[in-house]
N, C-alpha and C positions, 0 to 999 in steps of 0.2 A: 817604626812609627806608623800607626794606623790612621786611616781617614775615618772619622766618626761623624755621623749625622744624627743630631738630636732634635726631635720635634717638641714643641711646647717648652722651649729652652729658656724662656725669659723670666721664669720664677719657679719657686718650689723645687720639686723633685727634679724636673728637667734641667733647671739651671744648675743645681748641685751636681748632677751627673755630667753635664757639659764641662763645668769647671774642673771636675775631678779628672776627666780624660785629658783636658788641656794641661793640667798640672803634671800629669804623667808623661807629657811630651808628645801627645798625639795631635794631629790636625783636626780641629773640630769645626763643623758647620752647624750653627745654631739657627733653627727655624722658629719663628714666633710672630706675633702680631704687635707686640709692644715695641714701638720703634725706639723709645728712650732706653729701654732695657737692652735692646739689641745694640744700640750705640755704645752702651757701657761694656757689653761683652766684646764688641769689636775693639774697643780701646785696650782690652786686656789681651788681644791677640787672637780671638776667635773670629771665624768668618761668619758674619751676620747675614741671614737671609730672611727678609720680611715676607711673610706669606700667611694668608688666612686659609688654613687647611679645612676649616669647617664649611667653607664654600666649595663644595665638591664638583660643581659644574665646571667642566674643562680642567679639572685638577691634574689629570694624567699628563695633559699637554703642557701645563705650567711646570710640573715637576720635571718633565723631560728637558725643557728649555733651561730651567734653573740649575739642574744637576748635570748638564752636558759635560762640564769639565771636572766633575767630581766622581770618584770611584770609591764609594763607601765600603770599608771593611767591617764597620760596625754600624748598625742602625738601632737607635733607641726610639721606639714609638711611644712617646710620652704624652703627646697633646691630648687634652680631654677637657670636659666641662661637666658641671652639675647644675641642673635647673632648680628653681625654687622647690623645696621639698613639699610634699603634700599628697593627698589621696589621688590615685590614678584617675578616678572619675572626674576630678576637678582640674586636671592638667590642661594647659593651653596646648593646642595642637602644634603650634610653632615650636614649643619647647620639646615636644616629642621628636620632631624632625631634626632639630638642632642637636639633641643628644645622640641620636643614631648617627648622624653625619659626622659629628666631632669625635665621638668616642669609638666608633666602629668603622664606618665607611672610609674615612680618610686614612686610617691605619692600614686597612687592607690595600688601598690604592698606593700609599707610600711604599708598602712592602712589595707590591707588584712592580713598582718602578725600580726597586733596588735588588730584590732577590734573584732575578735572572742573571745579573752580573756576578753575584756571589756564587751561584750554581756553576756558571761557566768557569770561574777561577778556582773552584774547588775549595773555597774557604770563606768564612764570614761568620758574623754573630748578630742575631736580631733579638732585641729585647722588646717586651711589651709591658707597659705599666698597667696592671690590672687592679683588682680590689677584692677584698674579702666579700664585698657585696655581690660579687659574681659567683660566689661559691656557697653562700649561706643567705637565706632570705632576711630582708629588712623591711619594715613597714615604710610606707610613704615614699618609696623610691623605686617603684617597679620598673620603669623604663631604664633608669641608670643601671639597676642590677642586671637587666636583660642585656644591655650593651656590654657590660663587663663580663658576663657569662659567655656571650658570643665571642668576645675578644679572646677569652681563655681557650675556648674550643678551637678557634682559628689558630691560635699560637701552637697548640699541641698537635693539631693536624698538619700545620705547616712544617713543624719539626720532622714529621714522618716523611713529608715530601722531599725534604732537603737533607736528611741525615746521611743518605748514601753518597751525597756530594760533598761531605765534609763541612756543611754549614750548620752552626748551632743556633738553637732558638730557646729563649728563656722567658717565662712569664713571671713578672714581679707581682706578687700578691700582697698588697699593702693593707695594713690595718690603719689605726688612727695615727696620721702623720700631720704634724703642724705645718700647714701650707696655706698660701693665699687663695686656694681653690674656692673657698666659700665666702670670700670677702664681698661678693656682689649679691649673695642670697641670704646671708645671716648678718645680724647686727653685731656690733663690737662686743656687747655683753654676752651674746650667745656664743660667739667664738671664744671669748675668755672662759666661759663655763666649759666649753668642749675641751680646752687645753689646760684646765685648772690642775695645779699640782705639778706642772712641768713633767708630766709622765709620758707625753706623746713622743713617738719616733720623730726624729728630725730628718729633713731632706738629705742632709749630709750622711746620715746613717744608711739611708737607702743607697746613696751613691757609693759608699764604702763597700756595701754588699755587691753591687754591680761590678765594681772594679775587681773584687775578689773572685767572683764567678767568671768574669772574662779572663782573669789570669790563670785559670785552671788549664791544664794541658789540653791540646787540641782534640785528644781522644775522649775528653770528658765533656758531657753536656748536662749542665744543671737545668733541667727542663722547666722547673718551677721552684721559686722559694717564697715562703711566707715570712713577712717581717712585721711584727706586732709589738706594741709596748709590753714590757714585762708585766704590768698590772692590768693588761687587757686580757681577761680570761677567755673570751670568745664571744662570737656574735650572739649565740643563743642565751648566754648568761648576762651579757652587757650589751646594750644597744640603744639606739634612739627610740624613745617611746613617748607616746602622747603627742598628738598633733593638734595644734591650736587651729581649728578650722577657720577662725576669723582671719588668720594671717597666713595660713598654709605653711607654718613652720613647726618644727619639732620643739618640744621642751626637752632639753638635754640633761641626761643624768650622768652617764659614765663614759660612753664610747661612741665612736662614729667611724664608719668606713671611709677610706680615702681612695680615689682613683688616680690622682695625679693629674698634672696638666696645666 
């Protein structure tokens, strides 16, 4: 039985992964900001840890205190956010800082809190929820794409730092996933259009892949896996196009990247 730490665990991909590990008999610590969702996870037997990882001031000290009695064998860096989409030149500076802190800085700091112990024990597995937006350009999401590209680069370099110590690192490269990630930045109609036809990957699909990758023998490291809808041909062929400058939102046609969180 492993000890598993999942960030951004109160909804979407993170919640699905946390529940999958719990169902497999592992001890799961779920980190998130939604206290009601954490209470529901706690009622199911997971350890709930309320924390705003996007507030990176003093985060390392808060993590050290909160995880003092926890020895994670698996870390799932899933916490993330997306700001209202639109042209970079029109972005609010606060949204720039929030995306960098939430999608990148906190994941590096959480990894820094956990990875040394894994290295010392000679075993462990660290996952990062990335996005196809970090590997292929999309319009109107320059900062989000930058954070996911940086996260992917960090994950692959971290794998090299830890590989000789028996620690595995995996980047999850997600395409269009039906998730609550966009509920605060897109209208109900826009989200319905994005997921029309029920062709999007479900959070439980991502969780199933994570469990399969983690179940591989210890000498096997799946350094990255891409998980896309069958009908999503690729970012260059299908993607968010057309920005309504009055509202700062896309007009949705066929697909949309997802970063999880």
